[in-house]
Every structure is written in structure tokens, then in C-alpha cells.
N, C-alpha and C positions, 0 to 999 in steps of 0.2 A: 865539078866538085861541089859537094853539098856544103852549105854554110854551117859553121860550128853551132850557131844558135838553133838551127833546125834539127841538127843531129841530137842536141841535148833534149829538145822537146820530144823527139821521137822516142828516146830512151826512157824518159819519164812516162810517156804514154804506155810503153810496153810494161813498165813496172806497175803502173796503175791497173792494167788488165790482169796481170798475174795476181796482184793483191785482191782484186775483185773476185777472181776465180777461187782463190784460197778462202775468201770470206764466204762465198756461196757454198763451197765444200764444207766449211765449218758449220754453216747453218744446216746443211744436209745432215751432217753427223749429229749435231745438236738435236735436230728434229727426230732422227732415228732413235736416239737414246731417250728423248723425252717421251715418245710414244711407248717405248718398252717399259719405262718406269711404272706405267699403269698396271703392269702385271704383278708387281710386288705387293704382297699382302700387308696392309697396315692395320692390324687389329686394334680394337679399342685398348688404349693404354692409359691408365689412370696415374698420371704423374704425381698427383697429390698423395698417392700411397707410397711413393718412393721416399725412404727415410735416409737422412744423413745425420752425422754427428754435429751438434751445434758448433763445436770448436774445430771442426775439420778444416784444414787449410783450403783456401780458394786458389787453385793453380791457374795463374794467368799465362797465356801464351801456349796453352796445351788444350787439346780436345781428347777426352777419354771416353771410350766406348766399351760395352760388355758384349762379348760374342758367345753364344750358347750353341752347343751341339746337342740335339735332343734325340732320345731313343724312341723311335716310332714303330718298332718292330711289331708285327702282327700278334706275337705271343703276349704283348703287353696291352692289347686293346681293352682289356677289362679295367685298366687303370683309368681313374678320373682325369689324370693329367700325366705329364711326362717328367722324368728326372733329367737333369742336365749333366750328363757324364763328362761333357766338355765345357769348361768355363774359362774363357780367355779375356784378359783385360788388355785393351789396345790403347796405348798412349801415343798421340800424334803431336809432334812439335810443329806448331803452325808456321814457324819461320823456316826451319831447316827441312821440314817434311820427313824427318826421321820418325820411323814407327818402331815402338818397342812392344813386345808381346809378353804377357805373363800368364801362365797356366796355373789355375788353382786346382790342387789335387782333390779329386772327387771325395776321398775318404777323410779329408781334414776335419777335425772336430771344431765346429764353430757354432755360434748362436745364429740360427737361421731366421730368427724373429720371435718376439714374444718370450724372450728368455728361455728358448728351447734349443738345447745343444744337441747336435747330431751331425751326421756326415753332411758336408757342404752341398753335395749334389741334390739333397732332398729339398732345398729351398724352392726350386722351380716347380716341383710337383705340388708343394704345399700352397704356393700362392702365385704361380706364374712368374713372368719376367719382373713384375713389380717387387715381389718378395726376394727374388734372386738378386736383383740389383741392390735392394736395401741391405741384404746380407753383406755384399761386397763393400758397400759404402760404410756401414756401421762397424764391420770387423776390420776394415783396412783403411779407414779414414779417407775415403774417396768421395767424389761428387759426381758420380755417373748418373746421367739422365736418359741416355739413349742406348739402344741395343739392337742386335740382329740375331736371328735364330735360324738355323738350318738343320736338316737331318741327313741320313745316309744318302737319300736319293739326290739331293742337291750336290753333294760332293762328288758322287759317282758321275753324274751328268757333266759337271764342270771339267773334271779331270779328263774324261773321254773327249770332250770338245777341244781340249788343249793338246790332244794327241798322246796322253799318258805322261808318266814321269819316270825319270831314271833315278833310282835310289840304291845306295849301298846297303847291303843287308848281311846279317849273320845267318848261320845255319839254323839257330833256334828261331829267328824271325821268319825264315822261309817256312819252317814246319808249321808254326802257329798261323802265319798268314794263309797258307793253303787251307788250313782247317776253317778259319773264319770266313774264307771266301764262299764256302758252301752256303752258309746262312745269308751272307751279304747278297749273294747272287739271287737266292730265293726271294729275299725281301724286296729287292729292287727290280727283279725281272731282267737283269743284264747279265750276259754271259762272261766267261773268262776261261783261260787255259791254265791249269795248274802248272806251277813251275816244278820241273823235275829236280829232285834233291840230289846234290852231289854226294860223294862219299863223306860220311860223318867225320868231321875233324875232331881233334882232341879238345880244342876250345870251341864249344858250340856258340859262345857269345861273341866271338871275334868276327869282324867283317870279312866275308869271303869273296865278295864281288859286287858289281853293280848290275841291277836288274831293271828292265823296262816293265813298268806296271801299268795296267789299264785302271779304269775307275774302280771297279770292284776290288781289285788287288790292292790299290793304294789305300782305299778306305779300310779294308781288312787289316792292312799294315798299321793303320792308325788305331785300330781297336786292341792291338796286342798289349796286355798288361800282366802277363804271367812269365815273362823272361826274368832274368836276375834283377833287372832294373825296375820291375813292378810298374806302378802307375807313373812313376817318375819318367821311365823310359817311354811309356805310352804318350804322355803329354809332349815329350820332346819330339817324338815321331810326328805328332799332329802339327807342331809348330814348323818342323822341317818341311812337311808337305805344303803348308800354307806359303812358306817362303818360295818353294819351287814353283807353285802355281802362279804367284805374283810375277816371278821372273819370266815365266813362259808367256803370261798374258801381256806383258810389256812388249814382247817381240812379235806377238800375234797380229795378223791383219784385221782390218775392220770386219770382214766377213765372219771370221772366227769369233770375234768379240760380240758381234750382233747375234750370232748363233747361240753363244753362251747365255746372253741376256734372254733370248727367247725361251730357252729350255730351263734355265736356273731361276730367273726372277720369280716365276710363279711358285717356287718352292721356298722362297725367303719371306720371313716375317720380320718387320722392323718398326721402330718408333720414329725413324727419320722421315721427314716429309719429302715429297717429291722435289720441292724447291731446295731443301737442304742438300739433297743428293746432287742435284744439278750444279749447285754452287761449288761442290767439291771436285767436280770433274776436271776443270782446268789444271788443278794441282796434282791430280792422281798420278800423272806420268812421272812426277818428280819424287813420289813417295819411295822410301827405301826401308825394308825391314831387315835390320842388321843384328839387333840384339834381342834375344829371347831367353827367358828363364822360367823356372817353376816356383810356385809358392805353396808352402813355406820353403825358404832356401835352407834353413836350419831346422831339422825336424828329428823326432824320434817316434817310436811306436808304443802304443798301449794295447794290451790284450784284454778284452773284456768279453762278456757272455756271447755276443753275436759276432765276434771276430776281431780282427786287428783294425785299429784306427790310427791315423796320422795326427801327431800332436806337434804344434809349433813350439819350438824351444828357443826362446819364449815368443808369445804372440807380439809383445812389445818390440823385441829385438828384430823380429822378422818384418814388422810393419815399417820400422825405421829404415831397414835395408830396401824395402819395396819402394818407398818414396825417393830414396836416393837413386834407385835404378830408373824409375819411371820419369822423374822430373829433375834429377840432379840436385835435389833438395838436401843439403847437408845440415840445415838448421831446423829441420822438422822435429817437433816434439809431439808425441802421441797424445791424443785427447784422453780425457778421463775414462771414457767408455772403453777404449782399448786397454787401459790399465786394469779396469774392473774385469773385463772379459778374460784377460790373461790370467788373472788370479783365479777366476771361476774354473777355467779349463784345468789348471793344475789341481784344484780341489776335486774336480770330478774324477780325474785319473788317479787320485790318491797321492799326489806329489811327484816331484821330479825324480825321486829315487825309484819309483816304480816303472819308469820308462826304459825302453831298451833300444839299442841301435839298429837292430834288424827286425823285420816283420816276423812276429812269432807264429809258429804253427798252431792253429786253433784245434785243440783236442776236445773241446766241449761238444757233446753230441746233441744238446738241445740248442739249436741255432734258429729257433722259430720266431725270434722277435727282432724288431728294428731297434737300433741303439738310440734312445732318446732320453735326455734328462731335462726335466722341466723345473725351473727354479720357482720357489714360492716366496722369495724375498728374504728367507731366513738363512739362506746358504745351504739348505738341504736339497738334494736332488733325488728324484724318484725314477726308478727304472720303469719304463712304460712299454708294454708289448703290443699295444694297438690291436688287440685281438677282436675288438668290437667294432671296427670300422675299416675304412680304406687303408691301404698300405699294410694290412696285417700279413703275418706269416713270413716275414723276412723283408728284405729290401724290395718293396713294391712287387711282391709276388702276385701272379696273375691268374691263379686258378680259382674256381668256385669254392666258397667257404674256406678261403686261405686263412691260415692261422690254425687250422685243424688238419687232419690227415697227414701230419708230420711234414708239411711243406716247410722247407727250412732255409732257403737261400735266395740270393738275388734273382729275381725274375723267374722263380720256379713256377711251373704251370700245372702240376698235377699231384696226385697222392704220392706220399712216401718219397718226396724229393728232399734230400738233405743238403744239397750244395748248388752252387751257381750253375745254371744251365745244364744240370745233370740230365742224362738220357735214359736211365734205367731204374727199376724199382730199388728203393733203399740205397741208391748210390750215395756215396759219402763225400764227394768232392767235385770241384769245378770240372765240367766237361767229362766226367767219368762215364764210361760206357758199359760197365759190367755190374752185375748184381753184387751188392754188399761190398763194393770197392771202397777203399778207405781214404783215398786222398786225391788231391787235385791232379788231373791228367793221368789218373791211374789207368792201366790197361790190362789188369788181370789179377789173379789171386796174390801175386807177389807184391802188389802195390802197397805202399805203406804210409802215404801222407803227402802233404804239400811238398813240392820239390822232388817227388819220387821219380819224375821223368829223368832227372840227372843220374839216378841210380840204375835205371833200366836201359839196357842196350837197344831195346825194341820200342822205346817210347814214341819215336817218330812214326812207327807203322800205323798207330791208331789215329793219327791226325794228318797224315800226308794228303788224304783226299776226302776227309770229312766222314769217313766210315771206318769201323774197326775191322782190321784185317786179321 
């Protein structure tokens, strides 16, 4: 019979061996991650250019980051820079590890810098991450200094490495996702299988089932902004996909995680140092993304020459709600800069009485200019069409001599384009495929304007597979 003392020593020895093996394993994992971090691009980032409001609150106990999704599509190669159609603020409670996400709507009227008021997504194109972060800081009273930027390819690759995502979808989302998949697949070089549409229900916006999406499909799902929920729905889809990705990543094995790092890290740009990322790793497993919202939470629409814009109602009230959501700060008082900006925005749109609750249909035929107001200190704002430089001809249009040839909408790429992503001569609306069509998603002579897809029984035929049937 073994002596009790010897048995105790043997047990301790076994525990020490187990701990040693775990430590060696931990070093192996650490080493694997450390080597892969070298693949992340850390471009020159001039933190001295990042602006904050002098009286902005210093939030202790939290880390706040800016996440940007950039449009790198080949049709936009003529642009000097990229616009950030996805802008997400991530607030991390350093004690509880709770993460909160806030999407800033791309068409929100804000000062993007230099007293220049236009759509928020333009800040990145005008001055890179420094200017985009400065816009978030000065317009929302934040103190962000770090960011990460990805594009379509990074998201597609990561989602495929995780085995895809299961997402509840409506009939309208299925139709638009299938259409977006054509371009997303062409741009990323990754294939997909179109989802067969069920019989069209009476309520095309209601969830009809859960669908397993690969990377191309999930990214295309994130791009949808022409259902009834517009950009608000698009950003909600983006946050939903991020949540699902985090949930799957937590359950994935090391082989899968290392594979994602190998494929995705080269597609990421960030200001975070390798050391900072490594220091975050021990706590990552405890992070939980539970709450997500959009900004502004209270908004209305203004209809001006180049289309509809989102107006915070009011900027002061929305920033107060933002700080309450991100930091639980119920005592926050907006800085003077927020108050001044709120007043300027209302002055630009002509006062609160001019705002409407729903995005208006833009009937203006001349949509060749970007929406930009530049203040001269007197309170007067001048409409600028940027016809003599970059970004002319609409929101970052990409054709030669844009600003002429009637190029008129976001990302238009050739003569006589009047609408976003239009495909035919003189087409008049987003994704329209026929000559002289009049509205977004029109598919024939009977089309009549934005939202016409709801009035046509055949609207899905033009977009079910990316070609007009």
C-alpha cells in the first residue's frame, strides 16, 4: 500500500505535467497568431490629423474603435480614394467585455471636416481614415484613435472559412440578394448558387424562412438597401452578420481560426499595432456582442437636388442617446461643437418644417452633382457640384470626364447614366435595365419611379439572376 505522502506528490507531479503541456500549447497558439499578425497591413496613419472636440468627454473603462467597410469594386478604380459605405463604431467595456455596435447611416448629413457638410460616407474618400475618424469624433463627441478597414473580399473569405451563415430572410431580400450576388461574385472571383425563389407572398418584406448563405451571398445580403427599410435595414443586416460571424468563430477550432487569419489578415488595414492586438487576445473569448443600433436613432429625410439625405432630428438629441447607449452615460452634455453643428444642419435643410418622415422620391432629372455645402463663417452655404475635379458627376462617379455626358448617380461609369448602378442608356433609376426607364428597379415601359417594384407583379424577374428576363 502506497504511503499517503507519496500519492499526494504523484498527483501534484501529474498536475504540473498537465499545466506544462497547456503552457507549451499556449505558447504554440501565441506563436502561430504572432506570425500571422505580420500579414495585416498597417499603413501610415497620422494620428496628429485626427481631430476631437476640446470638451468631448474622456470615457474611462472603455475602448472605442471605428470599423470601415470600403467599396473597392473595379468600376470605381478611377477614384482617387474609396468611400466608406459601412461605418461602425465599436465600444468595448474593458471590465465586462460587452461590445456594442453603432452603424452610422451613409447618407447622414454631417460636417465631414473643414465646415463641409455632405453625406457621411464621403469623409473617407476625402481624407482617408484620419478624416473619417475625425468626422465621427467631432460630430458625435467621441475620442476614437484606432480603426480597421476591410472590403468585400475580406468578408467573403472569412464567411466561407466559417462554413457560411444561417440567416432568416424575406422574399424581397432574396430577390435583391440574388441580384447583388452577380456583381459580388464577379468582383471577388468566388462562386455561389442562386437561391430559388418561392412563390411570391402577399407581404414581400416578411421573413419567410432561414437560408444558408456562403460568403458571396452573405456579403450581397449586407449590401441590400432598397427594401422598405432602406439603409437602416442594410446596416442592421451588416451588424447581424458580424454577430453571427463572432458566434461561429468562438466555436471554431484552431485550424479554422488559423485559416481565417491566413486568408483574411492580408486584406485588413488597421492602426492597431501588433503588440496591441496580441494584448487583446486573452480577453477575446469573453467578448459578447449583444446590443447594436443605427445612428441617428431619431431621423427624418430632406429632399434636395441630388436626392434624399438623412437628417438627425436633432443632432444634439441623437448624440445624447448615443453616449447613453455606448457608455451608459446619463450625465453627458454635448459640447459646443455639437450644438453648432446641429444648428447648421437645420439651417442647411431649411428648418425642421421642411423635413419628412419617409424618404421622398427624387423627381429631379438633373442629378449630376454631389451634395456639398461649404460654410464661409457667415452662415451661408453654397451648393457645389465639383465639376472641375475628382468626385464629379455624382457620388464618386467613375467614368472619364464625369460631370459631363449626363452621368448622374452614385458610381455611374459611362455616358447618359442617370441613376445608381444603371445599366442602359438614359436609364433613370437605380439598377434599371431598360432604355429611358423612369425609376429605381424598373423593368419596362410601365415602370414609374422609386418603389415601382412594389407595383409590378414581375419586378423579381429582372433581378432573380442578375439579368433581365
